[in-house]
MARBA-541509 format. One line per 5 residues: number of its first residue (from 1); their letters; for each residue x, y, z of N, C-alpha, C. Coordinates in nm, 3 decimals. Atoms other than C-alpha are relative to their C-alpha. Layout:
NUM) a) X Y Z X Y Z X Y Z; ...
//
This chain:
1) mvssy) 0.071 -0.028 0.125 -0.014 -0.262 1.888 0.098 0.056 -0.102; -0.093 -0.042 0.103 0.172 -0.212 1.560 -0.051 0.127 -0.065; 0.040 -0.125 0.063 0.165 0.143 1.424 -0.003 -0.016 -0.149; 0.013 0.004 0.146 0.094 0.225 1.061 0.134 0.009 -0.069; -0.132 -0.016 0.060 0.466 0.293 1.007 0.090 -0.120 0.026
6) evspq) -0.079 0.118 -0.031 0.589 -0.041 1.143 -0.047 -0.117 -0.085; 0.030 0.119 0.078 0.604 -0.366 0.955 0.000 -0.119 0.096; 0.009 0.116 -0.088 0.486 -0.675 1.143 0.092 -0.110 -0.049; -0.085 0.112 0.044 0.704 -0.988 1.140 -0.065 -0.084 -0.108; 0.070 0.079 0.102 0.436 -1.166 0.938 0.010 0.068 -0.137
11) ssyiq) -0.010 -0.074 0.127 0.434 -0.893 0.672 0.143 -0.003 -0.053; -0.141 0.003 0.042 0.813 -0.884 0.668 0.036 -0.136 -0.059; -0.025 0.135 0.051 0.821 -1.262 0.617 -0.054 -0.017 -0.141; 0.062 0.012 0.132 0.581 -1.246 0.322 0.076 0.084 -0.102; -0.069 -0.088 0.092 0.759 -0.950 0.165 0.137 -0.056 -0.038
16) hhlvh) -0.131 0.059 0.029 1.096 -1.124 0.194 -0.011 -0.112 -0.102; 0.013 0.116 0.088 0.970 -1.435 0.020 -0.060 0.035 -0.136; 0.051 -0.042 0.130 0.817 -1.233 -0.265 0.106 0.072 -0.083; -0.110 -0.066 0.072 1.154 -1.086 -0.367 0.084 -0.106 -0.070; -0.081 0.093 0.078 1.352 -1.259 -0.640 0.149 0.023 0.023
21) mnsig) -0.144 -0.016 0.011 1.724 -1.325 -0.655 0.026 0.070 -0.134; -0.003 -0.077 0.123 1.771 -1.049 -0.907 0.126 0.086 -0.011; -0.120 -0.078 0.031 2.023 -0.809 -1.056 0.009 0.130 0.080; -0.004 -0.124 -0.077 1.928 -0.517 -0.827 0.007 -0.026 0.150; -0.015 0.035 -0.141 1.933 -0.703 -0.493 -0.110 0.048 0.091
26) kqqes) 0.113 -0.045 -0.081 1.595 -0.575 -0.377 -0.127 -0.022 -0.080; 0.127 0.017 0.069 1.228 -0.587 -0.462 -0.015 0.105 -0.110; 0.017 -0.094 0.110 1.154 -0.434 -0.799 -0.116 0.095 0.028; 0.095 -0.105 -0.033 0.952 -0.115 -0.796 -0.137 -0.021 -0.063; 0.127 0.025 0.067 0.682 -0.230 -1.038 -0.001 -0.143 -0.050
31) ivqfn) 0.014 0.139 0.042 0.547 -0.559 -1.166 0.071 -0.025 -0.133; -0.074 0.009 0.126 0.706 -0.488 -1.506 0.116 0.097 0.006; -0.120 -0.084 -0.007 1.064 -0.360 -1.491 0.108 -0.067 -0.085; -0.082 0.066 0.100 1.278 -0.437 -1.794 0.150 0.001 0.033; -0.142 -0.004 -0.034 1.612 -0.351 -1.632 0.036 -0.097 0.111
36) vinyd) -0.022 0.096 -0.107 1.576 -0.630 -1.374 0.005 -0.141 -0.058; -0.012 0.140 0.040 1.694 -0.988 -1.434 -0.019 -0.087 0.124; 0.025 0.091 -0.111 1.551 -1.253 -1.201 0.075 -0.131 -0.024; -0.087 0.115 0.023 1.827 -1.512 -1.180 -0.066 -0.131 0.044; 0.062 0.123 -0.049 1.623 -1.763 -0.978 -0.103 -0.054 -0.099
41) slfws) 0.099 0.045 0.097 1.340 -1.773 -1.233 0.066 -0.057 -0.125; -0.072 0.051 0.117 1.585 -1.816 -1.520 0.058 -0.137 0.028; -0.064 0.128 -0.033 1.767 -2.096 -1.341 -0.103 -0.113 0.008; 0.096 0.109 -0.020 1.460 -2.297 -1.239 -0.079 -0.032 -0.126; 0.070 0.029 0.126 1.282 -2.258 -1.572 0.090 -0.078 -0.095
46) lftgi) -0.093 0.075 0.084 1.594 -2.372 -1.759 0.026 -0.140 0.056; -0.025 0.129 -0.064 1.656 -2.651 -1.508 -0.114 -0.098 -0.027; 0.114 0.089 0.026 1.304 -2.793 -1.539 -0.013 -0.032 -0.149; 0.004 0.028 0.143 1.320 -2.756 -1.918 0.098 -0.108 -0.040; -0.101 0.103 0.028 1.640 -2.962 -1.930 -0.046 -0.135 0.053
51) vvifl) 0.050 0.125 -0.058 1.483 -3.223 -1.700 -0.108 -0.061 -0.089; 0.108 0.048 0.087 1.177 -3.249 -1.927 0.058 -0.059 -0.127; -0.061 0.051 0.124 1.389 -3.290 -2.241 0.072 -0.131 0.026; -0.071 0.123 -0.033 1.603 -3.552 -2.068 -0.096 -0.116 0.022; 0.097 0.107 -0.026 1.300 -3.751 -1.948 -0.066 -0.048 -0.129
56) lwlvt) 0.059 0.040 0.128 1.140 -3.745 -2.293 0.099 -0.078 -0.084; -0.104 0.075 0.073 1.469 -3.855 -2.448 0.018 -0.139 0.060; -0.019 0.129 -0.067 1.502 -4.132 -2.188 -0.114 -0.095 -0.034; 0.115 0.085 0.033 1.151 -4.261 -2.257 0.010 -0.047 -0.145; -0.015 0.037 0.141 1.216 -4.255 -2.631 0.107 -0.107 -0.018
61) krsts) -0.110 0.095 0.013 1.543 -4.443 -2.591 -0.037 -0.137 0.055; 0.032 0.126 -0.067 1.397 -4.708 -2.361 -0.136 -0.056 -0.041; 0.132 0.047 0.040 1.063 -4.745 -2.535 0.009 -0.133 -0.071; 0.003 0.132 0.060 0.967 -5.090 -2.651 -0.135 -0.021 -0.069; 0.124 0.029 0.071 0.710 -5.221 -2.895 -0.082 -0.107 0.070
66) gvpgr) 0.071 0.102 -0.076 0.615 -5.492 -2.650 -0.085 0.062 0.110; 0.078 -0.050 -0.114 0.437 -5.454 -2.319 0.079 0.112 0.067; -0.076 -0.113 -0.058 0.537 -5.107 -2.191 0.002 -0.006 0.151; -0.006 -0.014 -0.145 0.649 -5.038 -1.840 -0.096 0.108 0.047; 0.095 -0.096 -0.056 0.452 -4.817 -1.607 0.032 0.143 -0.044
71) fqafv) -0.038 -0.136 0.036 0.650 -4.503 -1.683 -0.025 0.025 -0.148; 0.025 -0.015 0.143 0.636 -4.560 -2.059 -0.150 0.009 -0.029; 0.144 -0.003 0.021 0.262 -4.629 -2.041 -0.058 0.134 0.042; 0.048 -0.131 -0.047 0.208 -4.308 -1.842 0.033 0.109 -0.102; -0.040 -0.100 0.100 0.404 -4.101 -2.095 -0.080 -0.018 -0.128
76) emivd) 0.078 0.026 0.121 0.223 -4.268 -2.386 -0.143 0.050 0.015; 0.134 -0.051 -0.026 -0.108 -4.176 -2.224 -0.003 0.152 -0.018; -0.008 -0.146 0.016 -0.001 -3.809 -2.209 0.018 0.036 -0.147; -0.023 -0.026 0.143 0.126 -3.822 -2.569 -0.129 -0.018 -0.079; 0.128 0.024 0.070 -0.206 -3.968 -2.689 -0.099 0.111 0.027
81) mveeq) 0.091 -0.108 -0.035 -0.398 -3.701 -2.502 0.033 0.128 -0.077; -0.044 -0.121 0.071 -0.193 -3.418 -2.655 -0.024 -0.016 -0.149; 0.020 0.025 0.144 -0.207 -3.576 -3.002 -0.147 0.010 -0.038; 0.143 -0.007 0.027 -0.583 -3.609 -2.980 -0.048 0.145 -0.003; 0.039 -0.141 -0.003 -0.624 -3.243 -2.885 0.056 0.074 -0.120
86) snsii) -0.063 -0.064 0.116 -0.383 -3.137 -3.159 -0.074 -0.033 -0.128; 0.073 0.041 0.121 -0.569 -3.336 -3.425 -0.136 0.067 -0.010; 0.133 -0.059 0.002 -0.903 -3.186 -3.322 0.003 0.151 -0.025; -0.009 -0.146 0.012 -0.777 -2.825 -3.336 0.071 0.042 -0.128; -0.083 -0.040 0.115 -0.517 -2.813 -3.616 -0.020 -0.102 -0.111
91) nnads) 0.032 0.089 0.111 -0.621 -2.958 -3.951 0.119 -0.030 -0.090; -0.115 0.017 0.088 -0.286 -2.919 -4.125 0.094 -0.107 0.056; -0.082 0.113 -0.048 -0.095 -3.248 -4.095 0.148 0.037 0.007; -0.141 -0.040 -0.002 0.242 -3.091 -4.180 0.031 0.086 0.122; -0.021 -0.085 -0.117 0.202 -2.831 -3.907 0.001 -0.081 0.129
96) rkfis) 0.008 0.081 -0.122 0.112 -3.097 -3.651 0.130 -0.074 0.029; -0.128 0.069 -0.024 0.453 -3.263 -3.700 0.088 0.079 0.096; -0.076 -0.084 -0.093 0.602 -2.968 -3.511 -0.084 0.042 0.120; 0.083 -0.057 -0.105 0.308 -2.837 -3.309 -0.035 -0.103 0.107; 0.035 0.103 -0.100 0.213 -3.168 -3.141 0.114 -0.024 0.099
101) plalt) -0.110 0.012 -0.097 0.562 -3.227 -2.992 0.020 0.127 0.082; -0.012 -0.126 -0.073 0.572 -2.857 -2.900 -0.103 0.006 0.114; 0.104 -0.003 -0.102 0.240 -2.883 -2.714 0.030 -0.099 0.113; -0.038 0.098 -0.101 0.360 -3.197 -2.535 0.110 0.055 0.091; -0.110 -0.056 -0.077 0.682 -3.024 -2.427 -0.049 0.113 0.089
106) vfiwv) 0.053 -0.111 -0.078 0.496 -2.713 -2.314 -0.081 -0.051 0.120; 0.084 0.053 -0.107 0.247 -2.916 -2.110 0.086 -0.057 0.114; -0.082 0.063 -0.104 0.509 -3.122 -1.926 0.091 0.103 0.066; -0.090 -0.104 -0.055 0.741 -2.822 -1.884 -0.074 0.086 0.101; 0.077 -0.084 -0.093 0.470 -2.609 -1.723 -0.039 -0.080 0.124
111) vfmna) 0.030 0.084 -0.117 0.369 -2.901 -1.498 0.120 -0.005 0.094; -0.121 0.008 -0.083 0.728 -2.934 -1.378 0.030 0.133 0.068; -0.025 -0.130 -0.063 0.768 -2.561 -1.320 -0.101 0.027 0.110; 0.102 -0.021 -0.102 0.437 -2.542 -1.134 0.023 -0.089 0.122; -0.018 0.096 -0.109 0.527 -2.848 -0.926 0.109 0.045 0.098
116) ldflp) -0.101 -0.051 -0.094 0.822 -2.659 -0.773 -0.064 0.070 0.118; 0.071 -0.066 -0.109 0.560 -2.488 -0.558 -0.021 -0.094 0.119; 0.016 0.096 -0.109 0.540 -2.808 -0.351 0.123 -0.006 0.090; -0.118 -0.004 -0.086 0.892 -2.752 -0.218 -0.027 0.091 0.120; 0.022 -0.085 -0.118 0.897 -2.607 0.137 0.041 0.145 -0.027
121) vdlfs) -0.020 -0.142 0.027 0.880 -2.229 0.134 0.140 0.046 0.039; -0.129 -0.048 -0.053 1.196 -2.180 0.341 0.116 -0.095 -0.028; -0.103 0.102 0.022 1.396 -2.472 0.201 0.133 0.062 -0.043; -0.126 -0.052 0.052 1.654 -2.280 0.000 0.055 0.113 0.085; -0.049 -0.103 -0.092 1.670 -1.989 0.243 0.080 -0.064 0.113
126) cifrf) -0.071 0.072 -0.108 1.770 -2.235 0.515 0.131 -0.059 -0.051; -0.122 0.060 0.057 2.021 -2.409 0.286 0.106 0.108 -0.019; -0.098 -0.106 0.027 2.187 -2.082 0.184 0.055 0.058 0.130; -0.048 -0.051 -0.128 2.205 -1.961 0.543 0.089 -0.103 0.070; -0.079 0.106 -0.064 2.341 -2.296 0.660 0.143 -0.004 -0.054
131) igign) -0.134 0.002 0.060 2.631 -2.281 0.413 0.065 0.138 0.001; -0.060 -0.130 -0.024 2.686 -1.914 0.495 0.003 0.096 -0.116; -0.002 -0.090 0.115 2.601 -1.744 0.166 -0.127 0.084 -0.009; 0.124 -0.076 0.007 2.259 -1.598 0.245 -0.038 0.062 0.132; 0.027 -0.050 -0.133 2.295 -1.449 0.592 -0.028 0.150 0.006
136) nqdsl) 0.020 -0.145 -0.005 2.295 -1.079 0.506 -0.062 0.049 -0.130; 0.076 -0.052 0.112 2.099 -0.859 0.270 0.087 0.036 -0.120; -0.090 -0.032 0.110 2.405 -0.773 0.062 0.035 -0.123 -0.084; -0.031 0.123 0.072 2.440 -1.137 -0.043 -0.099 -0.021 -0.115; 0.086 0.029 0.115 2.305 -1.240 -0.384 -0.105 -0.104 0.035
141) fyyhr) 0.088 0.111 -0.034 2.143 -1.545 -0.221 -0.092 0.032 0.117; 0.088 -0.036 -0.110 1.958 -1.350 0.049 -0.146 -0.018 -0.038; 0.135 0.020 0.053 1.646 -1.359 -0.167 0.002 -0.116 -0.099; 0.009 0.111 0.096 1.532 -1.664 -0.360 -0.145 -0.048 -0.008; 0.133 0.056 0.024 1.199 -1.768 -0.515 0.014 -0.115 -0.099
146) vlpta) -0.019 0.121 0.080 1.174 -2.116 -0.658 -0.097 -0.006 -0.117; 0.106 0.022 0.097 0.848 -2.096 -0.855 0.012 0.097 -0.119; -0.019 -0.093 0.113 0.923 -1.953 -1.204 -0.129 0.051 -0.060; 0.126 -0.045 0.059 0.560 -1.936 -1.317 -0.071 0.103 0.086; 0.051 -0.109 -0.082 0.487 -1.699 -1.026 0.075 0.130 -0.026
151) dlnip) -0.070 -0.118 0.048 0.726 -1.456 -1.193 -0.059 0.035 -0.136; 0.071 -0.037 0.123 0.538 -1.266 -1.464 0.087 -0.010 -0.124; -0.090 0.004 0.116 0.846 -1.263 -1.688 -0.004 -0.134 -0.072; -0.004 0.133 0.061 0.836 -1.639 -1.747 -0.128 -0.030 -0.078; 0.122 0.024 0.079 0.466 -1.681 -1.845 -0.015 0.095 -0.119
156) igmsl) 0.010 -0.094 0.112 0.475 -1.363 -2.057 0.101 -0.034 -0.108; -0.100 0.042 0.099 0.795 -1.481 -2.224 -0.048 -0.119 -0.081; 0.054 0.115 0.071 0.628 -1.812 -2.310 -0.115 0.041 -0.092; 0.112 -0.045 0.083 0.316 -1.635 -2.437 0.049 0.080 -0.120; -0.058 -0.070 0.114 0.534 -1.413 -2.657 0.052 -0.101 -0.104
161) gvlll) -0.040 0.106 0.093 0.677 -1.733 -2.805 -0.118 -0.055 -0.077; 0.122 0.044 0.067 0.323 -1.846 -2.881 -0.044 0.103 -0.104; 0.035 -0.107 0.095 0.256 -1.508 -3.045 0.085 -0.009 -0.126; -0.089 0.012 0.117 0.560 -1.549 -3.271 -0.039 -0.119 -0.087; 0.042 0.117 0.076 0.438 -1.895 -3.371 -0.130 0.026 -0.076
166) tlyyg) 0.124 -0.032 0.071 0.092 -1.764 -3.457 0.027 0.088 -0.121; -0.035 -0.085 0.113 0.245 -1.495 -3.676 0.072 -0.081 -0.109; -0.075 0.082 0.096 0.478 -1.749 -3.837 -0.094 -0.088 -0.082; 0.091 0.089 0.072 0.200 -1.996 -3.922 -0.104 0.079 -0.078; 0.090 -0.083 0.078 -0.028 -1.714 -4.031 0.060 0.038 -0.133
171) lkikh) -0.069 -0.033 0.125 0.229 -1.611 -4.290 0.027 -0.124 -0.084; -0.033 0.122 0.073 0.321 -1.968 -4.380 -0.121 -0.059 -0.070; 0.120 0.064 0.055 -0.033 -2.096 -4.437 -0.073 0.093 -0.097; 0.079 -0.093 0.081 -0.199 -1.785 -4.578 0.086 0.078 -0.100; -0.094 -0.081 0.077 0.111 -1.634 -4.736 -0.019 0.148 0.032
176) angfl) 0.002 -0.142 -0.037 0.176 -1.261 -4.716 -0.131 0.067 -0.039; 0.123 -0.065 0.047 -0.127 -1.160 -4.922 -0.120 -0.035 0.088; 0.113 0.042 -0.083 -0.376 -1.366 -4.722 0.011 0.050 0.142; -0.019 -0.047 -0.137 -0.222 -1.268 -4.388 -0.034 0.148 0.012; 0.028 -0.143 -0.002 -0.235 -0.895 -4.467 -0.147 0.028 -0.027
181) rdlff) 0.143 -0.017 0.027 -0.588 -0.932 -4.606 -0.082 -0.020 0.127; 0.070 0.023 -0.126 -0.706 -1.079 -4.277 0.028 0.111 0.100; -0.040 -0.101 -0.097 -0.516 -0.815 -4.085 -0.072 0.133 -0.023; 0.058 -0.131 0.032 -0.667 -0.515 -4.267 -0.148 -0.006 -0.036; 0.136 0.003 0.054 -0.998 -0.639 -4.407 -0.089 -0.103 0.069
186) apfha) 0.083 0.089 -0.081 -1.137 -0.866 -4.134 0.012 0.047 0.146; 0.123 0.078 0.021 -1.349 -0.914 -3.928 -0.112 0.074 -0.071; 0.106 -0.075 0.068 -1.556 -0.632 -4.081 0.029 0.003 -0.149; -0.018 0.006 0.145 -1.601 -0.687 -4.454 -0.089 0.106 -0.066; 0.076 -0.101 0.073 -1.720 -0.428 -4.706 0.041 -0.007 -0.146
191) sglly) -0.032 -0.006 0.142 -1.695 -0.335 -5.070 0.019 0.145 -0.041; -0.021 -0.133 0.053 -1.582 -0.037 -5.271 0.087 0.084 0.090; -0.079 -0.094 -0.079 -1.449 0.271 -5.095 -0.007 -0.031 0.149; 0.016 0.036 -0.141 -1.586 0.154 -4.761 0.099 -0.110 0.041; -0.098 0.107 -0.022 -1.351 -0.144 -4.795 0.131 0.058 0.054
196) lliap) -0.124 -0.064 -0.044 -1.055 0.093 -4.752 -0.019 0.082 0.126; 0.024 -0.085 -0.115 -1.219 0.317 -4.493 0.001 -0.078 0.132; 0.006 0.078 -0.125 -1.270 0.036 -4.240 0.129 -0.078 0.025; -0.125 0.073 -0.017 -0.920 -0.107 -4.292 0.074 0.040 0.128; -0.067 -0.036 -0.127 -0.766 0.100 -4.005 -0.070 -0.056 0.123
201) anlml) 0.073 0.055 -0.114 -1.043 -0.012 -3.770 0.025 -0.150 0.013; -0.030 0.143 -0.003 -0.986 -0.376 -3.867 0.140 -0.026 0.052; -0.138 0.017 -0.045 -0.612 -0.337 -3.816 0.010 0.018 0.150; -0.006 -0.024 -0.143 -0.659 -0.190 -3.468 -0.065 -0.114 0.078; 0.067 0.112 -0.068 -0.904 -0.466 -3.371 0.088 -0.124 0.001
206) nlvey) -0.086 0.119 0.007 -0.665 -0.738 -3.488 0.124 0.015 0.087; -0.115 -0.022 -0.088 -0.369 -0.581 -3.308 -0.039 -0.012 0.146; 0.050 0.015 -0.138 -0.575 -0.556 -2.989 -0.023 -0.146 0.032; 0.024 0.143 -0.022 -0.674 -0.920 -3.033 0.130 -0.075 0.026; -0.131 0.064 -0.021 -0.311 -1.032 -3.066 0.056 0.038 0.137
211) faktv) -0.051 -0.047 -0.129 -0.215 -0.820 -2.764 -0.075 -0.065 0.116; 0.082 0.056 -0.108 -0.505 -0.944 -2.550 0.026 -0.149 0.018; -0.029 0.143 -0.010 -0.437 -1.310 -2.632 0.134 -0.024 0.070; -0.134 0.020 -0.056 -0.070 -1.277 -2.545 0.003 0.032 0.149; -0.002 -0.042 -0.141 -0.123 -1.089 -2.218 -0.084 -0.094 0.085
216) slgmr) 0.087 0.086 -0.079 -0.414 -1.304 -2.101 0.058 -0.140 0.017; -0.060 0.133 -0.010 -0.226 -1.627 -2.177 0.105 -0.004 0.110; -0.102 -0.005 -0.103 0.066 -1.523 -1.958 -0.057 0.035 0.137; 0.054 -0.044 -0.128 -0.137 -1.347 -1.688 -0.083 -0.108 0.068; 0.082 0.107 -0.058 -0.371 -1.645 -1.640 0.088 -0.096 0.079
221) lfgnm) -0.091 0.093 -0.068 -0.083 -1.878 -1.554 0.067 0.067 0.119; -0.067 -0.073 -0.108 0.098 -1.615 -1.348 -0.093 0.022 0.119; 0.093 -0.033 -0.108 -0.209 -1.514 -1.147 -0.034 -0.120 0.086; 0.038 0.120 -0.076 -0.309 -1.867 -1.048 0.117 -0.053 0.082; -0.115 0.055 -0.073 0.042 -1.977 -0.951 0.049 0.097 0.108
226) fagel) -0.037 -0.098 -0.102 0.119 -1.653 -0.766 -0.093 -0.012 0.122; 0.096 0.015 -0.110 -0.198 -1.695 -0.560 0.027 -0.128 0.079; -0.031 0.125 -0.069 -0.111 -2.058 -0.484 0.125 0.010 0.085; -0.125 -0.019 -0.076 0.241 -1.962 -0.376 -0.026 0.084 0.125; 0.029 -0.088 -0.114 0.104 -1.687 -0.151 -0.075 -0.074 0.110
231) ifmli) 0.073 0.078 -0.101 -0.133 -1.928 0.021 0.095 -0.092 0.075; -0.101 0.082 -0.069 0.159 -2.163 0.096 0.079 0.084 0.100; -0.073 -0.088 -0.092 0.342 -1.866 0.253 -0.085 0.032 0.122; 0.088 -0.030 -0.112 0.041 -1.777 0.465 -0.014 -0.121 0.092; 0.007 0.122 -0.081 0.012 -2.139 0.581 0.130 -0.019 0.079
236) allgg) -0.129 0.012 -0.069 0.384 -2.135 0.665 0.008 0.089 0.123; 0.000 -0.087 -0.117 0.317 -1.848 0.907 -0.055 -0.071 0.123; 0.054 0.075 -0.114 0.116 -2.089 1.122 0.110 -0.080 0.068; -0.111 0.075 -0.058 0.418 -2.313 1.169 0.107 0.090 0.057; -0.100 -0.093 -0.051 0.641 -2.010 1.216 -0.037 0.063 0.132
241) swtgf) 0.045 -0.056 -0.128 0.436 -1.911 1.522 0.035 -0.090 0.119; -0.034 0.095 -0.106 0.578 -2.202 1.724 0.089 0.066 0.105; -0.077 -0.057 -0.111 0.705 -2.085 2.065 0.033 -0.104 0.107; -0.025 0.104 -0.099 0.729 -2.417 2.247 -0.122 -0.089 0.016; 0.109 0.096 -0.019 0.509 -2.698 2.372 -0.107 0.060 0.091
246) nslsc) 0.114 -0.055 -0.071 0.208 -2.494 2.476 -0.123 -0.017 -0.087; 0.125 0.030 0.070 -0.157 -2.515 2.375 -0.013 0.081 -0.129; 0.014 -0.083 0.120 -0.146 -2.222 2.127 0.093 -0.046 -0.110; -0.096 0.045 0.101 0.168 -2.340 1.949 -0.038 -0.134 -0.058; 0.041 0.132 0.049 0.044 -2.698 1.929 -0.122 0.012 -0.093
251) tlgfa) 0.118 -0.019 0.084 -0.289 -2.579 1.788 0.039 0.058 -0.136; -0.045 -0.061 0.125 -0.119 -2.357 1.529 0.084 -0.098 -0.082; -0.080 0.099 0.072 0.126 -2.636 1.444 -0.087 -0.105 -0.067; 0.093 0.097 0.060 -0.157 -2.883 1.388 -0.075 0.064 -0.117; 0.068 -0.070 0.109 -0.342 -2.623 1.179 0.091 0.017 -0.120
256) hllag) -0.098 -0.013 0.109 -0.025 -2.570 0.977 0.010 -0.130 -0.080; -0.011 0.129 0.068 0.008 -2.941 0.898 -0.129 -0.035 -0.074; 0.128 0.033 0.062 -0.364 -2.984 0.826 -0.026 0.087 -0.123; 0.027 -0.092 0.111 -0.403 -2.674 0.609 0.100 -0.021 -0.113; -0.103 0.023 0.102 -0.074 -2.740 0.430 -0.027 -0.126 -0.080
261) siwai) 0.028 0.126 0.069 -0.171 -3.098 0.348 -0.121 0.013 -0.091; 0.121 -0.017 0.082 -0.520 -3.004 0.226 0.029 0.086 -0.123; -0.028 -0.089 0.113 -0.393 -2.718 0.013 0.095 -0.065 -0.100; -0.093 0.068 0.091 -0.109 -2.930 -0.130 -0.074 -0.101 -0.088; 0.079 0.097 0.078 -0.356 -3.201 -0.238 -0.084 0.072 -0.104
266) fhili) 0.081 -0.077 0.094 -0.587 -2.943 -0.394 0.087 0.067 -0.106; -0.091 -0.070 0.091 -0.288 -2.766 -0.552 0.049 -0.090 -0.113; -0.037 0.093 0.107 -0.206 -3.080 -0.751 -0.090 0.023 -0.121; 0.096 -0.027 0.107 -0.521 -3.012 -0.953 0.033 0.131 -0.071; -0.032 -0.130 0.059 -0.421 -2.647 -1.006 0.125 -0.009 -0.086
271) vvlqa) -0.126 0.015 0.073 -0.069 -2.742 -1.117 -0.025 -0.062 -0.137; 0.025 0.070 0.126 -0.192 -2.984 -1.382 -0.099 0.077 -0.087; 0.102 -0.070 0.076 -0.497 -2.782 -1.483 0.056 0.123 -0.070; -0.057 -0.120 0.061 -0.300 -2.462 -1.546 0.094 -0.036 -0.116; -0.085 0.046 0.110 -0.049 -2.654 -1.758 -0.085 -0.044 -0.119
276) fifmm) 0.089 0.045 0.108 -0.333 -2.812 -1.956 -0.064 0.120 -0.071; 0.062 -0.119 0.059 -0.502 -2.474 -2.010 0.100 0.074 -0.088; -0.103 -0.070 0.079 -0.177 -2.316 -2.128 0.028 -0.076 -0.129; -0.023 0.080 0.120 -0.119 -2.605 -2.369 -0.117 0.013 -0.097; 0.119 -0.007 0.086 -0.477 -2.593 -2.501 -0.011 0.136 -0.069
281) ltlvy) 0.006 -0.132 0.061 -0.469 -2.218 -2.557 0.111 0.019 -0.102; -0.108 -0.003 0.100 -0.135 -2.256 -2.735 -0.047 -0.066 -0.129; 0.052 0.068 0.118 -0.298 -2.507 -2.971 -0.111 0.081 -0.067; 0.113 -0.077 0.056 -0.609 -2.290 -3.014 0.051 0.122 -0.075; -0.050 -0.121 0.064 -0.415 -1.974 -3.095 0.077 -0.032 -0.129
286) igqah) -0.072 0.039 0.121 -0.186 -2.151 -3.341 -0.098 -0.056 -0.104; 0.102 0.050 0.093 -0.489 -2.328 -3.489 -0.075 0.113 -0.067; 0.068 -0.114 0.059 -0.661 -1.994 -3.542 0.084 0.068 -0.107; -0.088 -0.059 0.100 -0.357 -1.875 -3.734 -0.008 -0.074 -0.134; 0.016 0.078 0.123 -0.430 -2.151 -3.989 -0.129 0.034 -0.072
291) egh) 0.132 -0.025 0.057 -0.781 -2.024 -4.051 -0.017 0.147 -0.036; 0.032 -0.135 0.039 -0.909 -1.715 -4.226 -0.129 0.047 0.062; 0.124 -0.055 -0.055 -1.180 -1.483 -4.102 -0.115 -0.020 -0.097
//
């Protein structure tokens, strides 16, 4: 029986796989720690971003006005979907020239980052140990997490980018006077002296709204992908219980393959759905910046 002061192998396995390859070489003390740099999240987010840009460039270069190939037709279907959503949310045609490609890039980028969750949990740990650079805890490669959207820094960083765009378009479309008017004198409207008295309350409500939108946008993506990653780790424990060709190991091995396959198929929906939600909320928030209260 394991005492309350001992850590079971299963718990140790999960804890190990929840630590990033970071600048402190250990698990960070809190979920938000600004002095920690997660190198693995930065690498994989930049890597998938470069892959997305390259694929979009490749499709553009090889596109034809005739009968499109399968890959071109698939990309055109995604472009039409994003363009349709952008047209229905953002009325300003000049803004859509930038926002529509941005939404397309965000959607595909988040899909690619989320899809890294389909890689085997222990793939890179095994590779690093095989080449001899991840065998001990002092090594930088001892810890490694592939899924960047399961790191709160990446979704929050993207949501902060959306916040900056909403502020930019709010100032661009409404100009400084209109933007400040909405900030101080909406949503509660009044007249006379009361107009000035409720301005601080309006300001606080609008600041809370901006803060809540930004945090919820990042936390929604982070929470769903973190949960999906954790389930893959729990399923991996079934396969890690293999002790030889006996009835218990064979049963757990079969359960590992069955549960892993079912969850992977269901996870395809989560990967795409979370990317679509992030893209749609990006369009909605930027679209709201074009409108007055």
